N, C-alpha and C positions, 0 to 999 in steps of 0.2 A: 198635786199627786196626778198625773199623769196614767195612765197605764192603756200594752199594748202591747201588742205578739209581740208572736215570739219572729215570726218568720218578717216582719212589720222594723223590730230593734233590727234584725241583717244586717234587713237595706238601707236604715242610716245610721248603724250603733256608735262613728262618729258627733252624730246632731245629738242625740240621747248621752252624750258621755258627755260634748259638751254642754248639756243639760242640765248632768245633774254636781259637776264644779262650777255651773251657779248656782246647786240650789234650791233643786229645783228635782222631788223626791221619785224616780223612775219604778216601775213597777208592771216585767214581762212577763205576760201572762202567758204559760205556753201548759194548753191543752183545759181542761179543765177544777182540774186541780189541782194545780202548780203557778202558782207564784215568786216571781226570784226579785228584788229592793237594786240597783244599781246604785252606789253606793262610792265615794269617791273615799282611800283610803290613806291616811294623812300622817305622819312622822307621829301622834299622840298617840295613835289608836293601836291597844293593846287585844292579842292576839290567845293572850286568857281569859281564863273564866272566876268568877269574881270567885269562887271556890280556890281556883289553882292557886289563886292570889297569892289566896288566908295558907297556905299549906305547903306554899314555899318559903312563905315568912317565917310561916311557925318552924319551920324544919330545919331552916334562916338559924334561925333563935337557938333552937338546939342546938346543934354541933356547935356557936357560939358560946355555949356554958359547955363543954364537952359532956351529953346528955346524946351518946355516939356508943356506934356498938364496930369497933376495928377486926376484919376479917383479913387474917392472914392466911396466903394461901388458898391453893383448888378445893384441897377438903375440904377444910376450916367455912369457903366459902356454899356450897353443898351442903353443908350441913347446920349453915342456916339458913340458906333458902328452906331446904328442907322444913324447920319449925316456921313461916309465918302464917 
């Protein structure tokens, strides 16, 4: 793991990103209490939390099973949203 200052990172961005591409863990320190990890993003990365993925899967299952509420028209939508 390599820890660098934000100023040093700015000066050598390409070098540190190349290191991250090669598996090195790069931490950029910003002030006393802030730090950031430089990590390459791949096609396999998911941008949803585990909880969000579970909620999406549960919703898809409910829709597949017909467990939905059909709302037609503006007034019905307003009424539906009031009851949430």
